[in-house]
N, C-alpha and C positions, 0 to 999 in steps of 0.2 A: 434530451438532457434537460434537467431543470436549470433554471437561471441560478438557483442556490449553489449547485456544484461547482459551477464555472466562475463564479463571480470573484472569487479570491484565490484562483489557482496560482502557485507561486511563480514569480519572476516575470509578471507582464504588468507593465503599466497601463493605465487605460484612460484615454481621453475620449471626447463625444464620438469620434469615428469608430474607435475600437469598441466602445460600448455598443453602438448599433450593430456592428459586425458580430459581436458576440451574441446579441439578442437574436440576430437572424439565424446564426449558425446553431444556436441552443434550440430554436423551434425545429429546424431541419434534423437535428440529430436526437431529439427527444425519443426516448424509448420507455415503454412500460415495464414494470417489474416482471422478471421471468416468472412464468406460472409454476404452480406446484411447490411452493415454499411452505416450510413449517417454520413458525416463529418460536423462539425459546428465549427465555431471560438467562443471561449469564451473570446477573448481578442484581441488586436490589434497586438501583437508580432506574427511573423509566427509560433513559437512553441506553442502558445496558442490555440490548436485545440484539438478536441475530436471526437472520433467515437462513435455513438450511435446505438444500436441494441434494437429494440422493439419486445416484443412477438407477435406470429401471432394471429390474430383474436381478439386483445384487443380492447373492446368497452368502456373502462372507464379508467381512469388515473390509471397507474401502479406504484408500488415501483420501486426505482432505486438504483442499486448498481453501484457506480463510483469507477473505478479501477485506481490506481497510480503505473506505472511500477518502477522496480528497475533499477540498473545498476551504483551503486556507485556514485549517484548524478551527475554523469558526462556522462553517456551513456544511452541508451535505447530508445524505441519508442513505441508509442501506436500501431503501426501496427503489432507487434510480442510480445506483452505484456504478453500474456497469452498461455495457451496450447489450443490444438485444441478443447476441450470438454467444458471449462468453460462457454463460452458465450452462446452455444447452450443449455448447462444444466440450466443455470439460466434463460434464456428466456423461457425455457420450463416449468419452475416453475411459469411463469407469470410475471416475472420482467424484467424490461428494463435494459439494461447494457450499462455503458459509459466507455471507456478508453481514458485517457488524455495524451497528451503531456504536458511538461512544459520545462521551460528554464533551461539550463544545466550549470553546472560548468565546466570551470572556466569563462565563458562568463556572467553567472550569480551567484548570491549566493544563499545558501540554504534558506535564508530569502526570496529571490525572489521566489523560489520554493514553500514554504509554501504559499506565496501570491497567486500563481497561482493555488494551490489546493483550496484555499477559493474562488478564483474567479471562478473556475469551479462549485463549489457548488453554488455560487450566480447566475450563468448564468443559471444553471438547475432549480432553483427555480424561477427566473424572467421569464423563458421560459417554464415553466411547461406546461401551456395550449397548446402551439405550438407543443411540443415535446411528449405530452400525458403521462406525469408522474405525480405522486402525490407529491407535493412540501413537504408535511409533512411527507413523507416516503422515506428518502433518507438514504443510508449507504455508508460509505467510505471505500474502502479496498485497501490495498497495500501490495507489496512484496518487502522484502529486503530494499533498500533505500526507496522505496515507503511505506513500513510498517513504517519506522521512520517518514515520512512526514505525513501520515494520523494520526499517533499517536499524532504528535506535533500540528496539526491543531485541533485535538480532545481535547487537554488538555491546550494549550495556547489560551485564549480567544481573544488576540490581533489580530490574523489574520482574524477572522470573524467579530469582532467588527469593523475593519477598513472598512468593507463593509455594516455596519448597521445591522449585524446578531449576534446572540448568539450562544452558543455552542449547543442550541436545534435546530439549523438549520438542524442538521442530527439526525437520529435516533441512530446510533451507528458507531462503527469503528471496523473493522477486520484487524488485522496485521499478516502478514504471514512471519515468520522467519527473523524478524528484529534483529539487535544485536548493535543498536546505540541508545537506549532509554536513556542511561545515557553516554553521550558522553566522559567526562574525564575518566570514568571508563574503557570504551572501549579502549580508546587510550592507557591507561596504560599497557594493556595486548596484544596490537597489535603487529605483526611482521612488519619488515621493509617496505614490500610492502603495507600492509594495513594501516600502520601508515601514509604512504605517501597519501594514498587515503583519510584517514579521515582528515588530515591536509589540503589537498586540498580543502575539503569541509568545515571544521569548523575552520580552522586556528589554532593558538598556543595559543590564549587568553583564559584563562581558564573561564573568566566571559562570553564570548561569547558561548564557548562550553556548559557552564551550561544553558544559555538562549535558546539554541537550543536542550535541552534534555527533551523530554516529561516527564520522570520521576520526573524532577524538578518542573514541573507545575501540578503534578497529585493531589495536594491538593484542586484543583478545582477552578472556575467551569470547569466542563468536559462535553464532550458528554455523553448523558445518559447511555450507556453500551458500553463494549469492550469485543471482542473475540480475544485472543492472542495466535496463534499458533506457535509452534517452533519444529524444528527436534532434533535429538539426538547429540547436540554439547554444549559443557560446557558454552561458552560465551553466545549463544542464549538463553539457559535455564536461565542463571543467569540473563540476562537483561530482559527476559519476566517475570520471577517471581517477580523481583524487581518492575517492572512497575505495575504488577498486584496487588502486595501488597500495593503499594503506592495508586493505585486507590481505592482499598477496604478499606483503612484506611480513605479515604476521604467520603465513603459512595457511590461511583461509582460502580455499578455492573461490575464486570471483571472476566471473565472465562479465565483461562491459560490452554492449553491443549498441551501435548506432542504427537508428531506424528513421527512413526517410519521412520528412514532414517538418514543417516550419511554423513557428509562431503559435499562437492560440489554437488554430485549426490542428496543427499537428499533435499539440499537447492534449487536445480532446480525442483525437483520433486513435491514439496509442491505448487508450481506454475504451472507447465507444466500438472500435473495429477489431479489438482482439477477439478471436474465436471465428473470424471469417477467414476462409481458406485462402483468399487472395491477399491478405494482409500480412506483410513480412514477419511481424513480431509473432503471429500465431505458430508458424513452424518452429521458430527459436524456442517459444515457451514449451511447446509440446515435447520437443526433443530433450530439453532440460529436465522437465518433470519425469519424462520415462526414465531417464538415467538416476535421478534423484530417488524416485519411488522403488526403482528396481534394486538399488543398493542394499546390501544385507544390513 
């Protein structure tokens, strides 16, 4: 994992000891981009690009998992967004995988980032025949800040509606260890370092913070289904449970699952080890995707 991806992951304050631990862990968990990707531009900005991997031997359109990286809304890159196993595991299940770049804070706003996620979805649907995917079977998945962005696009219809789409443009949303589904609540408990990160992304205006909070939009319309995974940390659990409850109240199927792992290590592992057979989240994601993609 590159340093840029983990430096601003939500909900962690960082002193000298934590910084040293993060640097050591980043070196141990660094992985090269999965081979065999084709890069496409889904917009005109240099950051609006995605890498696409297709399952070997596919003879008909395949489901697509579109991944959004983390990095505190201000860092991260599609080239090292996931662990070494996730892409190969998902393509081995018969799914295409896309990993997107998006414009970053402070040069762009979180609103622009949500636009980018929606634009990547629209591009995949518009180019489905060209890239060999089924436009009716797309799931968006994100980690950390990316979890917030996919949840936001999956709950606030304005981002897809601006492109002539509805929340039904995706089959579902997988959110991996996010902690900013209710931005004002997260800011209330953030330490100084993470408060700075959140305020860089969401500002200090409570109305804007609420407008960018997926939980505030969960009354619907929403994407058809959600899988929300979190590790063993208080803020991530509370935020995930609250989003799941708000979605369930609206009648949107939402599964919230706890995965073993604590602190920064666990936050990294849920992204870096997904796809490994021994990692508990792998089977959960596999089973959920099978059900989602099998549905008519």
